[in-house]
KOLMILUM-269148 format. One line per 4 residues: number of its first residue (from 1); their letters; for each residue y, z, x of N, C-alpha, C, O. Coordinates in pm, whole numbers, plus 32768, in hexadecimal, padded with zeros to 4 digits. Each point is the difference from the previous one (the first is absolute). Last residue first. Layout:
BEGIN
NUM> a> Y Z X Y Z X Y Z X Y Z X ~ ...
end
This chain:
BEGIN
95> xxxx> F5F9 CDA4 F6A6 808B 7FDC 7FDC 8028 7F77 802F 8071 7FD5 7FE9 ~ 7DD8 80F3 8061 801A 8005 7F70 808E 7FD7 7FDB 8019 7FD9 7F8E ~ 7F47 804B 823A 7FBA 7F93 7FBC 8021 7FFA 7F6C 8000 7F94 7FC4 ~ 80AE 81D0 813D 803C 7F81 802C 7FBE 7F88 7FBB 8043 7FA0 7FDB
91> xxxx> 7F04 820E 7FE2 8080 7FF2 7FBA 8043 7F7C 8024 8037 7FBD 7FA9 ~ 7E47 80B3 8140 7FDF 7FDB 7F76 807F 7FED 7FAE 800B 7FA3 7FB1 ~ 802C 80FF 8201 7FD2 7F75 8002 7FDE 7FCE 7F74 8024 7F91 7FDA ~ 8050 8238 805D 8073 7FAA 8019 7FDA 7F6D 7FFE 804A 7FAE 7FC9
87> xxxx> 7E5E 818D 801C 804D 8001 7F83 807C 7FA6 800F 8021 7FB6 7FA4 ~ 7EE4 808B 81DD 7FB6 7FAE 7FA0 8047 7FF9 7F7A 8008 7F95 7FC2 ~ 80A4 8188 8188 8016 7F74 8026 7FB8 7FA2 7F9F 8036 7F97 7FDC ~ 7F82 8237 7FEF 8089 7FDC 7FDC 8020 7F6F 8020 8042 7FBB 7FB2
83> xxxx> 7E21 80F0 80DB 8002 7FF7 7F6E 808B 7FD7 7FD1 800D 7FAA 7FA8 ~ 7FC1 80A9 821D 7FBC 7F83 7FDC 7FFA 7FEE 7F69 800B 7F91 7FCE ~ 80AC 81FF 80E2 8057 7F8E 801C 7FBE 7F7D 7FD7 8043 7FA6 7FCC ~ 7EBF 81E3 801A 8068 8002 7F99 805D 7F88 8011 8027 7FC0 7F9F
79> xxxx> 7E97 8081 81AF 7FC2 7FDA 7F82 8064 7FF8 7F8E 7FFE 7FA2 7FB1 ~ 8094 8100 81ED 7FE3 7F71 800B 7FBF 7FCD 7F7F 801F 7F92 7FD2 ~ 802B 8238 8053 8080 7FBB 7FF3 7FEC 7F69 8007 8041 7FB4 7FB7 ~ 7E4D 815D 809E 8022 8001 7F72 8085 7FB9 7FE7 800E 7FB9 7F9C
75> xxxx> 7F6E 807B 8220 7FA1 7FA9 7FBD 801F 7FF8 7F6B 7FFC 7F93 7FC5 ~ 80FF 819A 8148 8021 7F74 801A 7FA4 7FA0 7FB6 802D 7F9A 7FCC ~ 8011 8246 7F56 7FE1 7FD4 8088 801A 7F6A 800D 8011 7FBB 7F9C ~ 80FE 8186 7F08 7F92 7FA2 800E 7FE4 7FE2 8093 805E 7FEC 804D
71> xxxx> 8074 81F5 7F17 8021 7F71 7FF9 7F85 7FAA 8016 7F95 8031 8023 ~ 8081 81BD 7FBA 802C 7FCE 8083 8028 7F6D 8000 802D 7FCD 8067 ~ 7F5B 8125 7DFA 8037 8066 8059 8039 7FC3 8080 8071 801F 8025 ~ 7EB5 7ED2 7E92 8075 803E 7FC3 8044 8062 805C 807A 800D 7FFF
67> xxxx> 7DEE 7F2E 8085 806C 7F9D 8005 8080 8037 7FC2 806D 7FE2 8030 ~ 7E13 8126 7FB1 802A 7FF8 808C 8074 7F9E 800E 8062 801C 8046 ~ 7ED5 7FFB 7E1B 804D 807A 8019 8032 8002 8090 8072 8027 801A ~ 7E72 7E7C 7F67 8085 7FEF 7FC6 8056 807D 8014 8079 7FF5 8012
63> xxxx> 7DC6 801A 8081 804D 7F9E 804D 808C 7FEC 7FCB 8060 7FF7 804D ~ 7E71 811F 7EC5 8025 803D 8080 8055 7FA2 8054 8060 802B 803F ~ 7EF1 7F2D 7E30 8062 8069 7FE3 802F 8041 8082 8078 8014 8013 ~ 7E2B 7EB1 8008 8080 7FBF 7FE2 806C 8069 7FE6 8072 7FF0 802D
59> xxxx> 7E07 80B6 810D 8007 7FC1 7F7C 8089 7FC0 7FEB 805C 8017 804E ~ 7F18 80F4 8135 7FED 7F70 8009 8002 7FB8 7F7B 7FF6 7F85 7FFB ~ 7F85 8270 7FF7 8050 7FC7 806D 7FE0 7F6C 8009 7F8C 7FD7 7FF6 ~ 8036 812E 7E37 7FBD 7FD4 807B 8063 7FCA 8066 805A 7FB3 7FDE
55> xxxx> 7FEB 81CA 7EA8 8025 7F75 8013 7FC8 7FD7 8088 801F 803C 8066 ~ 7F14 814C 7E46 804E 7FE0 8078 8025 7F6D 8000 7FBA 7FAE 7FC5 ~ 7F2F 812F 7EE7 8072 8058 8015 8055 7FE3 807A 8062 8046 8018 ~ 7E0B 7EB8 7F59 7FDD 808F 8003 8075 805A 8028 7FEC 8063 8046
51> xxxx> 803A 7DBC 7F66 7FCB 8023 8084 7FEB 8096 800E 801A 8038 806B ~ 80A0 7EEE 7E0D 7F91 7FA7 8022 7FBD 8027 8083 7F90 7FD3 801C ~ 81F2 8117 7F52 7F94 8017 7F9E 7F86 7FAD 8026 7F8F 8030 7FF7 ~ 81F5 7F8B 8106 7FC6 8083 801D 7F8C 801E 7FA1 7F99 8035 802A
47> xxxx> 8161 7E43 7F92 7FB3 7FF4 807C 7FBC 8084 8022 7F8E 8001 802E ~ 8199 7FF8 7E63 7F87 7FB3 7FE1 7FA7 7FF2 807B 7F85 8009 7FF6 ~ 821D 80C2 8046 7FAB 8054 7FAE 7F7C 7FB9 7FE0 7F95 803C 800A ~ 81B9 7ED2 80D6 7FC5 8064 8058 7FA1 805A 7FB3 7F96 8023 8033
43> xxxx> 815E 7EA4 7ED7 7F9D 7FBC 8052 7FBB 8063 805E 7F86 7FF9 8012 ~ 81DE 80A5 7EEB 7F8E 7FDF 7FAB 7F90 7FBE 804E 7F8B 801E 7FEB ~ 8208 8035 80F4 7FBD 807F 7FE2 7F85 7FE8 7FA7 7F97 803D 8015 ~ 8181 7E54 804C 7FB5 8029 8077 7FB3 8082 7FE8 7F8F 8010 802E
39> xxxx> 8199 7F53 7E87 7F89 7FAB 8004 7FA9 802B 8076 7F85 8007 7FF3 ~ 81B1 8180 7F77 8013 7F72 801D 7F7C 7FB4 7FF5 7F96 803C 7FF0 ~ 80C4 81AF 7FEA 800F 7FB3 7F86 8010 7F6B 8014 8014 7FB7 7F9E ~ 805F 8170 8204 7FB7 8032 7F89 801E 7FA8 7F87 8073 7FDA 7FE9
35> xxxx> 7F9F 7F71 8216 8056 8038 7F99 7FAE 8028 7F86 7FB0 7FB1 7FCE ~ 7FBB 8038 8248 7FF1 7FBA 7F81 8051 8048 7F95 7FF6 807A 7FF1 ~ 80B1 7FAF 820D 7F82 8011 7FB9 7FFF 7FB2 7F7E 805D 7FB5 7FE2 ~ 810B 8046 815C 7FE1 808F 7FF8 7F7F 801C 7FB2 7FE1 8073 7FE2
31> xxxx> 80DD 7DD3 805F 7FF9 8039 8087 7FE0 8095 8000 7FE0 8038 8069 ~ 7F6D 7E93 7DFD 8080 8019 8042 7FEB 803F 8089 7F91 8022 8028 ~ 7F7D 7EDC 7E23 7FD8 801C 808A 807F 8011 8052 8036 7F9E 8034 ~ 7FCE 7FEA 7DF0 7FE4 808C 801C 7FCE 8021 808B 7FE5 8075 801B
27> xxxx> 80CE 7DEB 7F00 7F82 8023 7FBE 7FD0 808C 8025 7F9B 802F 7FCC ~ 81F9 7F25 80EF 800D 7FF4 7F6F 7F7F 8024 7FB6 8005 8033 7F90 ~ 800B 7FBA 8250 8044 8076 7FCB 8009 7FFB 7F68 7FF3 8067 7FBE ~ 7F5C 7E1F 811A 7FA7 8074 8014 803D 807E 7FC6 7FBD 804D 7FBA
23> xxxx> 814F 7E37 8048 7F96 7FF4 7F9C 7F9E 8074 800D 7FD6 8039 7F9C ~ 8179 7FA2 81A6 803B 8026 7F7F 7F99 7FF9 7F91 8000 8054 7FA6 ~ 7F86 7F19 820E 8011 8092 7FFA 803A 8030 7F7B 7FDB 806A 7FCE ~ 7FF3 7DB7 806B 7F81 804A 7FFE 8013 8098 7FFE 7FC0 8042 7FAE
19> xxxx> 819F 7E58 807F 7FE6 803F 7F7D 7F84 805A 7FFF 7FF5 8059 7FAC ~ 808F 7EA5 81D9 806A 8061 7FE2 7FE1 804C 7F7F 801B 8078 7FF7 ~ 7EC4 7E2B 8085 7FF7 806B 8064 8067 806D 7FE5 7FE3 8076 800E ~ 8028 7E07 7EE4 7F87 804E 7FE5 7FF3 8075 8061 7FDB 806F 7FD9
15> xxxx> 8185 7E5A 8064 8014 8053 7F89 7F89 8058 7FE2 8010 8073 7FD8 ~ 7FD5 7E4C 8185 8058 8070 8023 8014 805E 7F8A 7FFF 807A 8010 ~ 7F04 7DFF 7FA1 7FBD 8054 8064 8054 807B 8022 7FCE 8070 8000 ~ 80EE 7E4C 7EE1 7F90 8045 7FBF 7FB9 805F 805F 7FDE 8070 7FDC
11> xxxx> 8177 7E79 80CE 8037 8069 7FAA 7F93 804F 7FB9 800A 807A 7FF1 ~ 7F78 7E0F 8110 8033 806B 8058 8036 8074 7FAD 7FE7 8074 801F ~ 7F8D 7E14 7EEE 7F8E 8039 8048 802D 8075 8058 7FC4 806C 7FFC ~ 8187 7E9B 7F22 7FB2 8051 7FA2 7F87 8041 8044 7FDE 8072 7FE1
7> xxxx> 8131 7E67 811C 804D 8078 7FDC 7FB1 8059 7FA2 8002 807B 800D ~ 7F47 7DE2 8065 7FFF 805B 8073 8049 8081 7FE0 7FD1 806C 8025 ~ 803E 7E42 7E96 7F78 8035 800D 7FF9 8065 8072 7FC8 806D 7FF1 ~ 81CA 7EAA 7FD9 7FEC 8061 7F93 7F77 8040 8009 7FF1 8079 7FEF
3> xxx> 8074 7E2B 8142 804D 8079 801D 7FED 806A 7F94 7FF3 8076 8020 ~ 7E7F 7E28 8020 808F 7FFD 7FEB 8042 8085 801E 7FBD 8066 8010 ~ 7E7E 7EAA 80C0 802B 806E 7FAA 8098 7FFA 7FF7 8047 7FF6 8065
end
């Protein structure tokens, strides 16, 4: 593996982990709850309609809201890092 490839893989992994909280906040999963009128609010509304008025514990909406409030758990951070590393590797192959 060349130096550029290694740099892109490491940079992609680190960048993805750093960017994840900002992306969650941008779509409406914030530390103070779901932002009114956001993508997250629409998703939560659809989940509630589909589940007789409640958002199911353990659902994607509930998990993302938890991540917005307290941050990503280690397992999720590892997953996000692996996606970022993969994007970095693909970028290295393309350039």
